[in-house]
A tleap script that builds the chain and sets N, CA, C and O, in Angstrom:
source leaprc.protein.ff14SB
mol = sequence {
  NMET SER GLU GLU ARG GLU GLU LEU ASP TYR
  TYR LEU HIE SER GLY THR ARG GLU ILE VAL
  CYS PRO TRP CYS GLY HIE THR PHE THR ASP
  SER ASP ASP TYR GLU GLY GLU CYS GLY GLU
  GLU GLU CYS ASP TYR CYS THR ASN ASP PHE
  THR TRP SER ARG TYR ASP PRO PRO PHE SER
  TYR THR THR GLU ARG LYS GLU CPRO
}
set mol.1.N position { 11.317 1.825 15.333 }
set mol.1.CA position { 11.146 2.841 14.275 }
set mol.1.C position { 10.469 4.030 15.011 }
set mol.1.O position { 9.495 3.845 15.742 }
set mol.2.N position { 10.964 5.150 14.816 }
set mol.2.CA position { 10.543 6.371 15.561 }
set mol.2.C position { 9.138 6.703 15.088 }
set mol.2.O position { 8.597 6.280 14.065 }
set mol.3.N position { 8.618 7.556 16.028 }
set mol.3.CA position { 7.164 7.866 15.686 }
set mol.3.C position { 7.144 8.841 14.439 }
set mol.3.O position { 6.273 8.711 13.579 }
set mol.4.N position { 8.038 9.740 14.363 }
set mol.4.CA position { 8.093 10.506 13.277 }
set mol.4.C position { 8.147 9.725 11.908 }
set mol.4.O position { 7.490 10.098 10.937 }
set mol.5.N position { 8.971 8.615 11.887 }
set mol.5.CA position { 9.141 7.787 10.605 }
set mol.5.C position { 7.748 7.154 10.380 }
set mol.5.O position { 7.265 7.233 9.250 }
set mol.6.N position { 7.040 6.509 11.406 }
set mol.6.CA position { 5.870 6.003 11.236 }
set mol.6.C position { 4.799 6.965 10.633 }
set mol.6.O position { 4.075 6.566 9.721 }
set mol.7.N position { 4.705 8.096 11.082 }
set mol.7.CA position { 3.873 9.121 10.590 }
set mol.7.C position { 4.156 9.379 9.112 }
set mol.7.O position { 3.197 9.473 8.346 }
set mol.8.N position { 5.455 9.504 8.640 }
set mol.8.CA position { 5.882 9.718 7.311 }
set mol.8.C position { 5.464 8.450 6.601 }
set mol.8.O position { 4.734 8.614 5.623 }
set mol.9.N position { 5.793 7.246 6.917 }
set mol.9.CA position { 5.364 6.172 6.167 }
set mol.9.C position { 3.781 5.984 6.067 }
set mol.9.O position { 3.277 5.423 5.094 }
set mol.10.N position { 3.139 6.411 6.969 }
set mol.10.CA position { 1.668 6.318 6.721 }
set mol.10.C position { 1.061 7.366 5.841 }
set mol.10.O position { 0.028 7.270 5.179 }
set mol.11.N position { 1.877 8.381 5.944 }
set mol.11.CA position { 1.356 9.576 4.819 }
set mol.11.C position { 1.856 9.107 3.425 }
set mol.11.O position { 1.114 9.285 2.459 }
set mol.12.N position { 2.888 8.606 3.286 }
set mol.12.CA position { 3.332 8.181 1.887 }
set mol.12.C position { 2.545 7.022 1.378 }
set mol.12.O position { 2.568 6.767 0.174 }
set mol.13.N position { 1.821 6.270 2.249 }
set mol.13.CA position { 1.161 5.154 1.806 }
set mol.13.C position { -0.372 5.117 2.108 }
set mol.13.O position { -0.964 4.044 2.228 }
set mol.14.N position { -0.954 6.255 2.218 }
set mol.14.CA position { -2.273 6.440 2.591 }
set mol.14.C position { -2.938 7.572 1.690 }
set mol.14.O position { -2.511 8.720 1.561 }
set mol.15.N position { -4.104 7.006 1.076 }
set mol.15.CA position { -4.800 8.055 0.065 }
set mol.15.C position { -4.137 8.241 -1.307 }
set mol.15.O position { -4.310 9.258 -1.978 }
set mol.16.N position { -3.258 7.061 -1.746 }
set mol.16.CA position { -2.617 7.242 -3.014 }
set mol.16.C position { -3.409 6.985 -4.163 }
set mol.16.O position { -4.510 6.460 -3.995 }
set mol.17.N position { -2.995 7.292 -5.378 }
set mol.17.CA position { -3.877 7.019 -6.448 }
set mol.17.C position { -3.689 5.508 -7.000 }
set mol.17.O position { -4.552 4.966 -7.691 }
set mol.18.N position { -2.534 4.912 -6.645 }
set mol.18.CA position { -2.092 3.632 -6.871 }
set mol.18.C position { -1.750 2.882 -5.750 }
set mol.18.O position { -1.385 3.548 -4.781 }
set mol.19.N position { -1.773 1.573 -5.616 }
set mol.19.CA position { -1.122 0.866 -4.581 }
set mol.19.C position { 0.437 0.894 -4.573 }
set mol.19.O position { 1.137 0.563 -5.530 }
set mol.20.N position { 0.854 1.301 -3.451 }
set mol.20.CA position { 2.268 1.568 -3.040 }
set mol.20.C position { 2.792 0.500 -2.040 }
set mol.20.O position { 2.250 0.345 -0.945 }
set mol.21.N position { 3.861 -0.233 -2.447 }
set mol.21.CA position { 4.419 -1.233 -1.447 }
set mol.21.C position { 5.064 -0.329 -0.321 }
set mol.21.O position { 5.944 0.503 -0.541 }
set mol.22.N position { 4.501 -0.606 0.931 }
set mol.22.CA position { 4.984 0.109 1.994 }
set mol.22.C position { 6.482 -0.344 2.596 }
set mol.22.O position { 6.972 0.141 3.616 }
set mol.23.N position { 6.992 -1.177 1.920 }
set mol.23.CA position { 8.436 -1.714 2.286 }
set mol.23.C position { 9.436 -0.966 1.374 }
set mol.23.O position { 10.437 -0.437 1.856 }
set mol.24.N position { 9.141 -0.924 -0.030 }
set mol.24.CA position { 10.168 -0.465 -0.944 }
set mol.24.C position { 9.636 0.721 -1.703 }
set mol.24.O position { 10.466 1.361 -2.349 }
set mol.25.N position { 8.322 1.132 -1.726 }
set mol.25.CA position { 7.764 2.227 -2.403 }
set mol.25.C position { 7.479 1.878 -3.851 }
set mol.25.O position { 7.161 2.774 -4.633 }
set mol.26.N position { 7.571 0.725 -4.209 }
set mol.26.CA position { 7.232 0.348 -5.565 }
set mol.26.C position { 5.659 0.647 -5.813 }
set mol.26.O position { 4.798 0.304 -5.003 }
set mol.27.N position { 5.370 1.351 -7.075 }
set mol.27.CA position { 3.973 1.702 -7.281 }
set mol.27.C position { 3.287 0.572 -8.357 }
set mol.27.O position { 3.768 0.293 -9.455 }
set mol.28.N position { 2.244 0.082 -7.867 }
set mol.28.CA position { 1.439 -0.938 -8.824 }
set mol.28.C position { 0.773 -0.212 -9.756 }
set mol.28.O position { -0.262 0.305 -9.335 }
set mol.29.N position { 1.070 0.005 -10.994 }
set mol.29.CA position { 0.511 0.839 -12.014 }
set mol.29.C position { -0.812 -0.069 -12.448 }
set mol.29.O position { -1.481 0.442 -13.345 }
set mol.30.N position { -1.176 -1.054 -12.052 }
set mol.30.CA position { -2.344 -1.755 -12.543 }
set mol.30.C position { -3.279 -1.849 -11.428 }
set mol.30.O position { -4.075 -2.788 -11.422 }
set mol.31.N position { -3.282 -0.964 -10.451 }
set mol.31.CA position { -4.061 -0.891 -9.206 }
set mol.31.C position { -5.633 -1.296 -9.487 }
set mol.31.O position { -6.274 -2.059 -8.764 }
set mol.32.N position { -6.110 -0.681 -10.607 }
set mol.32.CA position { -7.516 -0.662 -10.982 }
set mol.32.C position { -7.930 -2.093 -11.393 }
set mol.32.O position { -9.113 -2.427 -11.446 }
set mol.33.N position { -6.898 -2.930 -11.684 }
set mol.33.CA position { -7.297 -4.403 -11.993 }
set mol.33.C position { -7.502 -5.156 -10.658 }
set mol.33.O position { -7.972 -6.292 -10.716 }
set mol.34.N position { -7.177 -4.595 -9.417 }
set mol.34.CA position { -7.317 -5.500 -8.275 }
set mol.34.C position { -8.923 -5.356 -7.936 }
set mol.34.O position { -9.544 -4.294 -7.961 }
set mol.35.N position { -9.476 -6.689 -7.604 }
set mol.35.CA position { -10.839 -6.630 -7.270 }
set mol.35.C position { -11.054 -6.663 -5.698 }
set mol.35.O position { -10.220 -7.125 -4.920 }
set mol.36.N position { -12.283 -6.111 -5.324 }
set mol.36.CA position { -12.522 -5.924 -3.936 }
set mol.36.C position { -12.046 -4.761 -3.264 }
set mol.36.O position { -11.456 -3.887 -3.899 }
set mol.37.N position { -12.267 -4.662 -1.925 }
set mol.37.CA position { -12.169 -3.428 -1.225 }
set mol.37.C position { -10.706 -3.580 -0.472 }
set mol.37.O position { -10.144 -2.575 -0.036 }
set mol.38.N position { -10.154 -4.822 -0.351 }
set mol.38.CA position { -8.959 -4.921 0.222 }
set mol.38.C position { -8.367 -6.314 0.016 }
set mol.38.O position { -9.099 -7.221 -0.382 }
set mol.39.N position { -7.020 -6.529 0.280 }
set mol.39.CA position { -6.340 -7.744 -0.099 }
set mol.39.C position { -5.004 -7.699 0.451 }
set mol.39.O position { -4.541 -6.751 1.085 }
set mol.40.N position { -4.321 -8.945 0.127 }
set mol.40.CA position { -2.964 -9.132 0.598 }
set mol.40.C position { -2.071 -9.224 -0.624 }
set mol.40.O position { -2.513 -9.795 -1.621 }
set mol.41.N position { -0.915 -8.736 -0.625 }
set mol.41.CA position { -0.064 -8.831 -1.816 }
set mol.41.C position { 1.363 -9.099 -1.389 }
set mol.41.O position { 1.798 -8.723 -0.300 }
set mol.42.N position { 2.127 -9.809 -2.347 }
set mol.42.CA position { 3.548 -9.819 -2.196 }
set mol.42.C position { 4.207 -8.869 -3.260 }
set mol.42.O position { 3.842 -8.924 -4.435 }
set mol.43.N position { 5.086 -8.080 -2.878 }
set mol.43.CA position { 5.750 -7.161 -3.796 }
set mol.43.C position { 6.578 -7.913 -4.742 }
set mol.43.O position { 7.372 -8.747 -4.307 }
set mol.44.N position { 6.469 -7.703 -5.928 }
set mol.44.CA position { 7.324 -8.221 -7.051 }
set mol.44.C position { 8.722 -7.770 -7.011 }
set mol.44.O position { 9.635 -8.415 -7.527 }
set mol.45.N position { 8.892 -6.587 -6.356 }
set mol.45.CA position { 10.463 -6.177 -6.381 }
set mol.45.C position { 11.177 -6.525 -5.123 }
set mol.45.O position { 12.336 -6.935 -5.192 }
set mol.46.N position { 10.489 -6.375 -3.824 }
set mol.46.CA position { 11.272 -6.589 -2.726 }
set mol.46.C position { 10.753 -7.841 -2.032 }
set mol.46.O position { 11.288 -8.160 -0.971 }
set mol.47.N position { 9.736 -8.602 -2.540 }
set mol.47.CA position { 9.159 -9.922 -2.084 }
set mol.47.C position { 8.418 -9.855 -0.596 }
set mol.47.O position { 8.005 -10.893 -0.078 }
set mol.48.N position { 8.268 -8.454 0.110 }
set mol.48.CA position { 7.793 -8.587 1.399 }
set mol.48.C position { 6.223 -8.521 1.160 }
set mol.48.O position { 5.725 -8.022 0.152 }
set mol.49.N position { 5.604 -9.004 2.057 }
set mol.49.CA position { 3.911 -8.956 2.167 }
set mol.49.C position { 3.516 -7.651 2.793 }
set mol.49.O position { 4.133 -7.067 3.684 }
set mol.50.N position { 2.306 -7.237 2.158 }
set mol.50.CA position { 1.563 -6.223 2.763 }
set mol.50.C position { 0.019 -6.342 2.454 }
set mol.50.O position { -0.450 -7.154 1.657 }
set mol.51.N position { -0.671 -5.479 3.146 }
set mol.51.CA position { -2.121 -5.521 2.832 }
set mol.51.C position { -2.360 -4.099 2.223 }
set mol.51.O position { -1.645 -3.106 2.355 }
set mol.52.N position { -3.583 -4.233 1.495 }
set mol.52.CA position { -3.893 -2.998 0.748 }
set mol.52.C position { -5.438 -2.795 1.050 }
set mol.52.O position { -6.107 -3.749 1.446 }
set mol.53.N position { -5.966 -1.606 0.867 }
set mol.53.CA position { -7.446 -1.361 1.198 }
set mol.53.C position { -7.729 -0.185 0.023 }
set mol.53.O position { -6.921 0.697 -0.267 }
set mol.54.N position { -8.834 -0.341 -0.485 }
set mol.54.CA position { -9.268 0.595 -1.494 }
set mol.54.C position { -10.523 1.350 -0.950 }
set mol.54.O position { -11.471 0.768 -0.422 }
set mol.55.N position { -10.441 2.681 -1.126 }
set mol.55.CA position { -11.571 3.606 -0.604 }
set mol.55.C position { -12.019 4.427 -2.009 }
set mol.55.O position { -11.239 4.830 -2.871 }
set mol.56.N position { -13.545 4.571 -2.004 }
set mol.56.CA position { -14.110 5.245 -3.148 }
set mol.56.C position { -15.171 6.045 -2.772 }
set mol.56.O position { -15.485 6.025 -1.581 }
set mol.57.N position { -15.815 6.773 -3.566 }
set mol.57.CA position { -15.165 7.423 -4.734 }
set mol.57.C position { -14.277 8.673 -4.389 }
set mol.57.O position { -14.516 9.098 -3.259 }
set mol.58.N position { -13.469 9.256 -4.966 }
set mol.58.CA position { -12.746 8.445 -6.244 }
set mol.58.C position { -11.860 7.538 -5.520 }
set mol.58.O position { -11.682 7.688 -4.311 }
set mol.59.N position { -11.218 6.484 -6.270 }
set mol.59.CA position { -10.408 5.644 -5.743 }
set mol.59.C position { -9.121 6.100 -5.158 }
set mol.59.O position { -8.363 6.857 -5.763 }
set mol.60.N position { -8.892 5.643 -4.009 }
set mol.60.CA position { -7.442 5.805 -3.339 }
set mol.60.C position { -7.213 4.487 -2.614 }
set mol.60.O position { -8.042 3.610 -2.375 }
set mol.61.N position { -5.908 4.527 -2.312 }
set mol.61.CA position { -5.477 3.145 -1.694 }
set mol.61.C position { -4.626 3.510 -0.582 }
set mol.61.O position { -3.874 4.484 -0.602 }
set mol.62.N position { -4.774 2.607 0.515 }
set mol.62.CA position { -3.893 2.692 1.621 }
set mol.62.C position { -3.175 1.401 1.783 }
set mol.62.O position { -3.876 0.397 1.650 }
set mol.63.N position { -1.883 1.227 2.052 }
set mol.63.CA position { -1.141 0.096 2.413 }
set mol.63.C position { -0.444 -0.064 3.715 }
set mol.63.O position { -0.065 0.927 4.339 }
set mol.64.N position { -0.256 -1.311 4.161 }
set mol.64.CA position { 0.322 -1.374 5.630 }
set mol.64.C position { 1.262 -2.580 5.556 }
set mol.64.O position { 0.931 -3.528 4.845 }
set mol.65.N position { 2.333 -2.609 6.194 }
set mol.65.CA position { 3.261 -3.729 6.249 }
set mol.65.C position { 2.741 -4.782 6.990 }
set mol.65.O position { 2.227 -4.622 8.096 }
set mol.66.N position { 2.860 -5.905 6.399 }
set mol.66.CA position { 2.496 -7.214 7.133 }
set mol.66.C position { 3.614 -7.890 7.682 }
set mol.66.O position { 4.415 -8.475 6.953 }
set mol.67.N position { 3.733 -7.849 8.977 }
set mol.67.CA position { 4.920 -8.426 9.696 }
set mol.67.C position { 4.923 -9.724 9.749 }
set mol.67.O position { 3.856 -10.287 9.992 }
set mol.68.N position { 6.053 -10.455 9.545 }
set mol.68.CA position { 6.286 -11.909 9.468 }
set mol.68.C position { 5.707 -12.364 11.043 }
set mol.68.O position { 5.728 -13.544 11.391 }
savepdb mol mol.pdb
quit
């Protein structure tokens, strides 16, 4: 992956109002239901694993791909 693409991916998945899958871009509209400051998730749409982190206040989320 090119450096420019990595920067774009980080921008698209950092500081978002909802959790966004860093693999396919699916938005988890129930992000407020997730407890804690961070976690691991499997995307319901593309089935890839990723990690998420919540920052507050106000709540914002950052996600990163979890490599196999």
